[in-house]
N, C-alpha and C positions, 0 to 999 in steps of 0.2 A: 572610377569606382565600379566594382563588379557587384551588381545587385542580383540579377536573375541567377538561379531560379528561386530566390528567396522572396520574391514579390511578383504579383500578377503583372503581366506585361501591360495590360490596359490601364493600370494605375500609374505606371512610370511617367506617362505624359502629364499626369495631374500633379506631380510632385515638384514643387519649387524648392530644390534642395537647400539653398542658403536660408530662405525664410523658415523652412521646416526645422533646420538646425537651430535657428534663433529661438523659435517657439518651444521646441523640445528642450533646449538648454535651460530656458527659464523654468519650464514645468518640472524637469527632472531635479534641478537644484532646489526648487522651492517645495516640491511635493514628494518625488520618489525618494531622494536621498534622506530627508527627515524620517519617512516611513520605514525605510530599511534600517536606518540607524537606530530608531526606537525598537525595532524588532530584534536586531542582532546585538545591541549593546547590553541586553539583559538576558544572557543565556540561562538555560535551565539550571537551577541550583544557585543562581546568583553569582557564579564565578566565571569569568571570561575564559574561553578555551581558544587560544591563538592557533592551535593546530586544526581547528574545525571551522571557525568563522573568520571571514575577511574583516580587516579592521575598518574603522570609520573612514580612514584615508583611502583604503582600497575601494570602498563603495563610491566615494566622491570622485576618485580618479576614473573608474570605469564609466560613471555617468558622464564625465567630460569627454573621454576618449571615444565612446560609442557614437558620438555625434559627428566625429571627424570623418570626412569623405575617405580618408586613408585607413582602410580596415587593418592595415599592418600594425598601426599604433595600438589599437585595442587588442589585437590578437597577440602581439608581443607582451602586452601587460598580462593577459590571461596565462600565457606560457610561463611568465615569471612566478605567478601565483602557484602554478602546478609544480614548478621547480622548488618552491618553498614548502611543498608538502601538501598542497590542496589538490584533491582529486577532481576530475571533471564532475563527478556526482556531487561532491561537496559544493563546488561552485554553482552547479545548477540549483541546488536546494537553497543556498544562502545568498545568492547574488542574482542569477539570471532569471529564474522563474519568479521570484518576488518582484523584480523590476517589471516583468510583463504583467503581473497581477496588478501592480500599482497603475500601470498605463491603462488597464481595463477599468480600474476604479475612477480614474480621472475622466475617461471617456463616459462612463456612467453618469458622472457629475457634470457633464458638458464643459469640462475644463480644457479639452482638446478634441480635435476632429478625428474622424475615422481614418483619414489619410495619415495624420500625425501618428496615431497608434500603430497603423500598419507599418509605417516606416521604422518606428522604434522596435517593434517586434521582429521585423525582417532583419535588422542588424543584430539583434540578440540571437536569432536563429542562425545567422551566419557565424557568429562567434562560437556557438555551441557545436555546429558542424565542423568548424575548423579545429576546435579542441578535441573532438572525437574522431577526427580524420575521415568523417563520412562524406566530406565534400569531394573526395576522390572516387566515390562509387561510380562505376561505369553507368552511363545513361541516367545520371542523377535525377533529372527532371521526371523521367518516366517512372523511376523507382519511388518517388515521393508521392504515393497515392494512398488515399484514405477512404474507407468504406464507413459511412455514417448511417446508423440504424436506429429506428424506433420500432418497438415490437407491436404486434397486431392489436393488443388491447390498450395501447398507450394513446391517449387522446391529445396530450399536450406536446407540441413539437416546436414551440417558439424558441426555446433555449437551444435546441440542437440546430435550428435554422441559423441562429446567430453564430454558432460555432462554425458551421459550414461556410458562412460568409467570410469570416476571418481566416479560415484555412485556405480558401480560394485566393483571398487577397495576399496571403503569405506564400503563394506559389505552389500550393498543393493541388493535385488532381483529385477532386472530390466526387465520389459516387454516393448519392443519397438513396436510401430505401426506407420509406416511412410506412408504419403500420404493417410490418412484414411478419410472415410466419417463420418459424425456425427452418422449415424446409426451403423457403425462399432465400434465407440467409446462407444456408449450406450450399445451395446452388450457386450463389454468387461467389463465395470464397473458394469453392472447389473448381471454378472455371476461370477465375480472374485473380491475378496476383495483386495483393494489397500489402503495403508496409504496415499499416495501422488500421484497426477497426475501432470505431467509436460508438458506444451504445448508451442510450439514456432512458431512464425510467422516472415516472412522476411520483411514485409512492412505494412504500415497502411491500405492498401487496404484489408487486410485479417482480420482486427479487428472485423467487424461484424460477420464473420464466427466464429471467436474465441469466441465472446460473446455467440453465440448460442451453441457452443460446451461446454462451461463452465456451462451454464444453464442446459444443458442435463445431464452433469456429476453430478451436484448437485442434480438433481431430481431423477436420476436412480441409483446412486452408492449404492453398497452393504454396504459401509461404510458411514453412515450419516455424519460423521465428517471428511470426506476426505479433505486433504489440497491440494490446487491448486497453483502451481507456474508457471509463464510464463516467456518467454525470447525472445530475438531477438532484432533487431535494433529499433523497435517502442518504446521499454521500456528503452533503454540505457540512453537517455537524458530526458526521461519523465516518471519518476517513478509513477507520479500521475495516469497514465493510468492503473496501476495495479488494483486500486479500480474501475475505470471506466468500465473495462471489467468483473468485478466480481471475480477476482482472489485474492489470499491472499498475494503473495509475488513475487519478482523477484530477480535475482542475476546477478552480473556484470561479473562473469566468472565461469568456471566449478568447481573449488575447493570451491568457495563460495556457489555454488548451492547445494553442498553436505551438508553443514552446514545449509542452508535454509531448505532443505528437512528434516533434523533432527529436526529442530525447529518446523516445521509443524507437524511432527510425534508426538512430545511432546504435542503440543496443542491439536491435535486430540485425543490422548490417554486420556488426562485429560477430554475432553468433553464426550468421550465414558464412562469413569468411572462414571462421574456425571449422565449420562443418565441411566446407569445400577443401580446406587444407588437409583435414583428416582423411577425407575420401581420396585425395590425391596420393597420400602416403599409404593408406590401406584400402585400396579399391574393393568394393563388394564383389565377391566371387559369384558367378552364375550358379543357380540352384542345380 
């Protein structure tokens, strides 16, 4: 089984794969599958849309296959869904991210351990990267870096600390900067390459400052395709604010944030490849 770079090396020695499979199999079939089925068996408008949502059988099959040490089984299954007309984005929204979200809920409810959740999210990350072909990015481990920020006036950092913990466990190189000024944020992103930046705020009063920070990151980042995810109470019940502040995504809990970061990495990698290909065909002429 090939797990790194989807899980921190120091956690590998703590994972008893057979017993973890057994625990997660029980949890997924009794908790995750019913939650996903409930969510996706009642599409908007009350009419099923087979071209958008995986079936109940698809959900149950993935829950079973993702626990097998042979990643080829679950990756073949995802490939078949893509061939049937499901895009990677569809599968992320309707299958993979909700599964990570449910793992986080079970962890919150003390139904499974941190290691259990980490293992499950790692396998979901692996499937997502395989589906997006970002597993073939050169120097993959070094590229999977994330910059986590709380702004200067933000006093509450517990939530972002938990996200940082799960990101590190999921094999990400995490650079935290708490209670930072926009100038400090700009200095970091202009001198160091990050695949993703994560910012959190505790109240709507900090949204204007967040907008300024996101604009500065977009303008000054070494990575022109940097993905930006945001979190905190202002986005919990108002996901439309993600676009309003200029970010790319949000996540409802720490395990889901790991999968969201992976998806942003995948999108950014594709954009960078396209830019490099365009430059190779039409190189910039010297002034």
